[in-house]
N, C-alpha and C positions, 0 to 999 in steps of 0.2 A: 593526384597525390603527389605528393612533394614527397620526390627522390632524394640524396646527395650522396655521390661516390669522390670519397680525399679520395688525397695518395695516399695508400698505402705503404709504408706503416708511418703513422701522424707518431713524428720526432719530438714536437713541443708538448712538452709535458710538466705544467706547475701546480704548487701543492692547492691551492683553491681555498673554497670555505666549506664550513661544517653544516652551513646555511645558506638557501634551505635546501629540506631534503629532497632527493630525486636529480632529476636531470634538467637544468635552468638553461638555456637560451638568454646570454644578456644584452644580445646585440651583435658581441665581438667574438663569443667562443661558449662553450658548453660547460658548468660548475655538474659536477657527479658529487653526492656523497649519496652514503648509505650506512645505516646504525647497526652494529652486532657487538654486541658486549660480551660475548665468548669467543670470538672467530680471532685468530690468528696471522688468518691474512687473509686478503681481499682482491681477485681480479676484477679487473674489466674487459667483457669478450665486447667486440665489436665486431660487425656481421655487414660485407657485400650484399646493398640493395636487391643485386637484381636475382642472385642466389642464393643469399643469406646463405655464405659459407662463411663462417671465422676465420677472419683474415689476421685479427691481433689481439693481443691479449697484454692487458698494461695494470701493477701490478698500482694496487693503490698504498702508499706508502705511508702519506697521513693521516693519523687517527688524530681528532680531538673530541674527548669527552667522547668515548666511545661511537666516535662518528667519521667511519673512514669516505677521505675523498682529495678528488685531486679536479683539474682545472684544465683541459684541452680549447687552444684559442687556434686550433684548424678548425675543428667539428663544428655542424651546423645542424639547423634545425631536418630532421629526415633520416638523421643518426639512427644506426640500428646496433642494436646494444643487450646486454646481461651479463649478469655476474658469474661468476665460482666467489667461494667462500670455504675456507679449509677452515679446521678446527678438529677438536678432538671428537673422536668414534665411538661414542658411546653411550648405547640409549635407558641403559638401565641409571642414567646418573639425566636424562632428557635430550645428550645431545644429539642429533643427526647430523652432522655437517658431511659433505661429502661433494669434492671438488668434482668429480666429476658427473654431476648434476648443472646442468646452466637453468639459473634461476632470473628470475620477473623480478623486475624493481619493485619494489610495495610504492610509492612513490612514482610510478611510472604513467603517462598521462595520452598514451597510445602504444595501442598493440597492434604488432603488423605479422598475420596468418591466424590460422587455426595449429589449437592442441590436435596430435594424431594420435591416437593412442597408442601403447610401446611397451613393454616391459621395462625398458630402459630409462622410464620417466619413474621408475621407483627406486629411493636408495636404499633400499635391504634387497637382498635376492628374491626378486618375488614369485610368491608358490612352490618355493621350497623349502620341503621341512625343515623350519627353524631360519626359514632365511628373515625372519624380519627382523634379526640382530645379528646376522653377515651382510656386510658394506658390498652394493651394486656396484660395479668398475666401470660400466659401459655408459660412455658420455650417450648422451640422450637432447642433444643438440638439436641434430636435424627437425627432430619432429616436432618442436618447441617454438609457440611463438616468440617473437621477436619486442623488445622494446624499442620504442620510436622518440625520438627528442623533438619537440612539437613547436611550432611559430603560435604560441595565443593571441597574437593582435585579432581584432574584427572591429568591425564600424554598431557598436552598438546604440550609436547616434541620440535617437532623445527615446529610448527603451525607458519604461519607468516600472516596477512592478505594481499589477493591482492594486496590493494590498487590499482585501476583501477583508471587512469585519468577519470573525470568527462568526458569530449569528447570522450572518449573510450567507456564509457559505453555502455549494452546494457540489459536494465531491462527487467523482465518475473514478472509477475505477476500469484501466484499461492496460491491454497487453500490446505495448508497442506494433510486433508483427503479425500478430492475432487482427489487429484493430480495422486492417485497410487491406489484410491480405487478398480478400475477393470481393472489394469495393468498386465498382464498377465505375466508377466516378472520380477514382483514383489515377492517374497517369500510372501503366503496367510498371516503368521503370522503379516508383515510387513508393510501390504495395508492401508493407512491412516496414516501412523506413521510416526516420523520423521526420524528414521530408514528405511523407505519408502524410501523417499526422497533423503538417500544418499548412494542407493543401484548400482549396477555400469551400468546398461540399462538406469538410469534413468539420471544421468550423462551424458554420453556419448548424448542422445537424446538433453541436454542441449547444451553441447559443440557443436552437428552438426549443431544446431542452431543460434551461435552464440552468445549467451547468456554469460552475463558476471556477473550478480547477479541477484540473486531471488530474489523479494518483500515477502513475507509472510505474508498473511493475519494473522492478530490479530492470536496469541500463547499466550498473555496472559491470563491466567483462562479467563472463563468466567462461564455465566451460560443459560440457557434456558425458555428463558419468560415463564411466566403461561399461557398466553393463547395461545401460540404455541404447549405444551406440552399437553394442555385439548386440542387439535385437534388433538393429537398425531405428533405432528412437534417438530422439531426441530432449534436451532437455527443456523443453518447452517454456516453463517460469520464468526460470535465469534467477533459483534462489542457492547460487552454487558459487562465489563471487570468484573470481582470479586477481583481479584489482578492482579497489575502490577511491583511482583517482582514472582509469581507462572507462571509456563507452566500449561497449558491447558493441565490435563490428560489422554483426551482423544484421542488424539494425542502420545499417549507413549504406544509404546510393551512391555516396561519392566518397565513402573513404575517409570524411574530414572535417575534424572538429565543427568547424562553421555550418556546417550542417545542423548541427546539434542546437547551436548558438542562435542558429535561426529559426527553427522551430519554436522556439523558448521564446524570443521576437514576435513572433506573429503571432504567438498565444496570446501574450502579454496585448499586445495592438488589439484584439479583439477583449481583452477584459476578462482572460480565461488565467488563472496561477496553475503553473508547474511544480508539482509534491515529488517525490522519488520516494518510491519505497527501497529502502539500506536493508542490509545484510550485514550486519556489526558482526552479529555474535559468534557467526561461524566462516570458516572457508573451504575451498574446495579440495583442499590436502586430508582431509577424511581423519582419521583412525591412525594407528602404528601400522595398519596395511595399506595405507591411503600412499598416494606418490607425491615425490618432495618435488614442489613446484617454485615456491618461492619462499614464504614464512619459514618452515618446515626447514628448510639446507641453511635460511641466513642464523637462525638463532632459534631453536626449537622451543628452545626453553624458556626462552621469553616472551616470543609470542603465543604461545600458547600454555592454556592451565593443564597441570601436569597433576597429576596421583602422586600428595606427599608420598605416599607408602610403597609408591612405584612407579617412577617418574617415565618409564617406556611408556606407560598407558595414560593416557585424555582423560579429565575429565569433559562429562558428553555431561552438559544441559539444555542441548539444542535436540538431538535426533539425530545431528549427523555428525555424526564422528566427533567432535573437535568444537572445545571453546577458546574465540580469543582470547588474551588476558588484559582485559582492562585493567586490573590492579597496578599492574607498571608502568611507570610515567611514559616509556617512550613508545608506548603501545598503544595508550589512552591518548596521547598527541597525535598519532596517525589519524586516528577516527577523530579528532578534531579538527587537523588540518584538512580532511578528507571533505568533511562537512565545511569547512569555511571556502575550501575553493571551489566546490561546486554550487556553493551562494554569492561570491566573490565573482569570479570568473563564468560559469554556468548560467548566473544569474535567476536560479531555480527558488523556490519559494518556498520550500519547506520539506519536510521529510517524514514520514511514516514506516517506524522500525520495527521489521520484524525479530521475534521473540524478544522482545526489549526489555522481559525481566533478566536477560542474562546479563545486559549490560549494566544493571546494578547491582551486582553481585559484587561483595567485599570475600569477607572468607567465604561464606557459602549462602551463608542469606541473601536474602534482596534484600538492597537498603534502599531508602527512599531519599536517604539524605544521604546517600554516597558519593566520589569526588566526579565520575559521573556525569553524574545529575546536578552537582555544585558549579564544574564549569559553563556544565549550560547552562544555568542557569545566570551565572555574571557575563557570558561569551557577550560583548559589545554585539557582534555579527548572528549570534547563533538564537541567542533570546528575542530576538525579533523576526523570528522567518514560525510557521506553522510546524510545531511537533506533537506529530504523533506515536501513540505505540500499541503496539500487539500487545495488551498487558499479560502475557504469560511466557514462560517457556515449561520442559518438559523435568526439571528438575523438581524436588522436592521444597514447598510454597512458592512453586515461578506462580498460581493464577492471581494474580492480582490485580485484578480490575475493582476500580477505586483509589488506588492505591497507588496513585504515580502524583507528583510533582504537581503545584502550582505550575502552570503555565504550558502543561501536559494535556492535549485531549487523548480521547482513548477508546480502541473500537471496542464496544459493549455489545458483545455475544452475548450479555444478558436481556438485552434487546432484541435482538434475533432470536434466539431461542422463545421467549415470553407472544414475542408478534406472532411466529410461527401457529405454535401452540395453539390458542388463542384460536386464530381464523379455521385453526384444522377443527375446531369443533374440541379441545379439551377440557375438562370442567376445573373450577376451581383454579382459576386464574387471573379475574377480571380484577382484583385487590394486587397482584402484579401485573399485570397489563396499563393498570391505571399509570401506576409509578413509573412505567418506561416510557408512557405516550407522553409524561409532561416532564421530560428532561434526569429521569433518575437521580432525585433528590437524597435519594438511603445511601447511594453511593459518594455524589460528590459535593454536597450540601455545607458537610460535616466538615472538612477541610477548607470552606471555601472558596472553591470552584464555583462554575458559573453551569448554564444546563449546556453550552456548547463545549464544556471537558466529552462532553458523550456526542460520539461518532455512531450516531446508529445507521444499520443495515438488516435486510431482511434476508440476503447473498452477495456473497461476493467470489474471489477465483477457486476458492478452496471450499469446492463443497458445490450443491446443487446450482443451477441456473433457477433464476426466476421460473423458467414454460417446466421447465424439469422437477422444481419442485413441486407442481402441481399435478404431474405426471405418472411418478413413479414414489411406488410407498418404498425401494429399495435401493440402493446400487447396485450402478451397471459396471464395475471396471472390467473387463474381460479384457479389453485390449491393451489393458498395461499389463498386460503378460505377470502380474503375480496372482492371477486365481481367483481374481476380487477381492486377497487377502486385505489389499489398501484400501484406504480410504476410513470416512468414519461408520460408523451402520447406524449412528442418530443425527437423524437428518431431518425427525418432526415437517416430515411428508407425505404427501395421500396423493392417489391417484382415481379417486372417486370412480373406481370401479370397472377399470381398464390401466394395465400396465404396460403405459408407455404409450403412443399416439393410438388416435383413433378416431375413425369417419362419421362416432355418434353424434349428434347435435346436443343433444339433451349435456350430455359428459363435458365436451367444448366447450360450449357457456358457462357452464359451471367454475370450470377453467378458468378460462376469459376475467371472470369477475371478480372470483379467488385473487387474480393477477393485479388486478381493481385494484381490490380490498389491501393488501399488502401495499402497493405502491402508495396510494393515495393515506392509508394508516404513516408508512414509510416518513414523505412531504410533510403529512399536518402533526407531525409529532413535534415537543420541543428538544433541539440537541440539532446536529449537523449529518444533516441524510447524506447517506453514501450509494448512490446509483452502479450497476455493475455495468460495464458493457455490453450491446449486448440484450440484455432485458428488456428495450425498448422493443425488438423485432424479433422477437418471439425465439431467440438464441436456445437450443437447445446442445445440451454434450450426450446425448442420447441413455441419459442416468445415467453419464460416468461424474464422480463426487469428487475425483480427485485426476484435472485431467495437467499433470505436470507433463508428462511425456508426451501429447500429443499433439507436435508441431504440424497439424495435419486440419482436417476438414472437422473432425472435433472440436480443436481447439480454435479454426478461424471464426469470425463471424460471417454468417450467410446473408450478403447487404439484401440477397433476391428476394426474402420473403418481406423487405420494407413498407411494399405497397401495402399486403394483405395485414398487417400491422399499421398502417396510417393511423385507424384510429387511437389505437393508445397509445403511439406516438402523441397524439394529438390531447388525451389527457392524462397522461404524463402532462407535457408545459402546461395545460391549462390547472391542473394541483400547483403546478411549478412556482405559474404565476399569480395562484391567488395565494401561499405561502412569502412569495417575495412581496406583492401587497399590502399584505397587513403584518404587522407586527405584533400580534396577537397569536401567531405561530412561529415565530421564531425572538422568542424575548429573551432579555439577557440576561432575568433573574427567575427564580423560581417562584410558582404559586403560592401564596400566603395561605388562602383556604379561608380568609377574611375580606372585610369590607376595608378600603385602604382612605387617604387623603380624605377624610369627612363622608366619602358615600355609602352609598345606606345597601349596595350592593357587592358581594362576591368579587374575589375575579376568577374565582372558577368554583360550579357547584357541578357537583354529580349525580347523579339522577337515574332512577329508575323507571321501568317503563309507565310507571303507576305514575310520575310527575313528582314520587316523594324523593325525599334526599336520602343519601345511603349513610346505612348506621355503620357503625363497629362491626353490630355482630355482620347483618349482608353483604359484607366485603368477601366473608370468607365461606359461602356458601358454592358447595360442588357444583348444582345444579344450575347456578346463576350461568349465563351465557350470553347478556345481553347489557348491553348500560349506552347511559347516556352524557353526554360533560357540556354545561352549558359555561363558554368563554370570552369573557368579559372584555371588550376594549375599551371601554371610558376606565378600569381600573388596572392600567399597567405596571406602574409605579414606574415609571421610566420617561426618561425626556428624549427628544434630538438634538441635534449635534447644534441646535442654538440654546439649548437648554432650556426648551419649552416642554410643557407635561404633552406626552403623546397620549393621542386617543384614535382606536377604531372602531369599526362596528362591532357588534358583539356577533354572537353565531354557536350555535348550538349541532353538535359531533353525536350520530346516534351510531351505534357499534350491533348487530347481531350474528353470534356468530353460529345460534341456532339455525336447522336446518331449515324451520318451517318458521314461517312472517310474526312478527309482533305489532300490537299499534304503540306509539310510543305517546304517554300524555306528557306535555311539558310543566316544567315545574313553574310554581306560580308567581314566580320573578319576571317571567317572557312573558306573562298571556298579557293577550288583551295589545299586542304587536303582530305587525306583519315580517311573514318570513318567506325570502325567495330560495331557493333550492337548488344551491348551487351544484351538487355531486350527491347521484344515486347509482351507487355502480349497480344495481338491477334494471338500471333504465338506458335500454340502446346507447351499449357500450361507457356508461354511466355519467356524459355529459347531457345535461341539461338543458332546452331551449330557454330561452328569454320570456320573463312572464310568468315563471310555475314557480306561483303563490300559496302560500300555508295560512290563512285566517279565522282556523277555526281549534287551531289549540291542540293540536294533535296528529300524528304524524303515523302512517302506516309503511313501515319498513318490512320488504321481504326477506327470508332468510339467508343468511347468510350473505349479507348487506350492509353498506356502511353509506351514509348518507351525511350531506354537510345544509348546511342551514345558515341564510344570513341574515339579520335587519332590513327589511326594506329599507327604511328612514336611512339614508345616506349623510350622516355625521359631517359638515362643517368642518375640515382640519383648520387647527390656527399655523 
């Protein structure tokens, strides 16, 4: 860890420049620049690195375009600093300047020390009647993290982004800490860290599953909510951002930025991309009763969206107390600068935007042609990385699934819900299920987007794990300390006879089959599949569907189960390989439902158990819970990288969500062929031995089972 102890006080203070914002070491000194539109005075506070006591204040007398700046030629990387900003204390007009509060630089690249909760963190008199409108004059510096000037140099060598095409992408969502905290093959000092994620056992596991991208839950510096700390808990998920340029220190084994960069470099060498889950919709400062830690004290009226009729209160489209004001050009610049920093300096490959609808709100409504989307679309750096939206927020009109602009992919919760409900046995869903299976053309085709605009998932961090999805009918969030009121009550789950774990072999067999059904459906659907870390090893949160505060065995992966779940891991790997080897499962274009290129067969045929094609009326039948689909590999309507037509094998997929077996007759176009059974989820862990052939144009499918059959004649690829 780098320490710098200058001879305080620093006497050489030069005007400096208004750019770049933040603290930047140029090899000779450090330039400091902070934007505040309404401030009347700004002080740079310097701290001793050993005991973090404030040793010097420097007034930033230079101001250019409302950016306060100076240059310290005696400063070096390792210097600790923060700001105090002066201006009106007038909450009724939206101003909350309070120079008694040490503030985090929004552009700080590194933070030192934890936030220790104390009443002094509040700009107002915390807890006093009417105190939210009275200025608190206590100094909060002793309990605040400090910003640290960093040296960005790193030997990237021949690092190249894998640049995996969207249609070839398989995402794996994980929490950096929870993923390796109990991993026996990761050295103990590295567990729960960026370095632990870069170890070879972890990379080998990801490669076996066919993962091409890890989506890291928030790694921007965040804080633990005060009420959680008082309950002895922590913010495990990290959706409580304090700094958009700084790494979360608790995930670092070394305290150095190089650790994260090394992780990225090693994952890239393995052909795995790194996607960050980012939270630009709100910050950790909360509503009018929240602490003053950074933006609120630097220029509250600029950085946050305030109620026009009562500026002392915040517009809250996020459910977290505040909403960042991307309508202001400097705040929008902050977000764009942050995104470019993570791409250009840290080499990440894309972003998943939490509550992304909030970023697209102009006056009030979500505008897909708004400034945020327009700037991203034309940016020469950011327009080339993967952009994924969580396409909703909590405000009116915030649900925007299918409405994001070209170039964006979206978490598709309609896929999640329809696949869960179908395999649970709910009726009247075969039409919805078929639409989701084929890439959700109803959501994305009309605007020129492709199937890979849909990020498909059946589980994610927010909700039940896969094991819990088939083991619990209701949530069990008592450990969160909110009397089980938090978390969704609509889980579309089932326990199949017993709530939670059981020793009943029949129930466990059915649960395991349903897990295979859900994962096989996910990996064989058009679009981008996303797996939740630990689902492959039977991860359970004991029925907790909102484990945001469970930084413990509930939230951490239990790797001791991997031997017992080895066959399920192999099943996932096998289906993932089928997806990778056969472009018919990862099409770049939507199915047309008709012959192409002069062929006499359709690219897709849906059929009933009697082998006849589905009619419009039959798609609406409430009792139907079984469905077959023929996928033509000869009618892909696509070309390879050399411009030659893509040709694949033909496949039949059979689905039976009914509890009783059904015999399927094959459609006429498939008869007189030999079919190899690749997958039958009812058969010994779902994997079929070589040589299992079907030659009589019929297949008996057990209840609650999926089967995949491939034409035995292997076509010669051009």
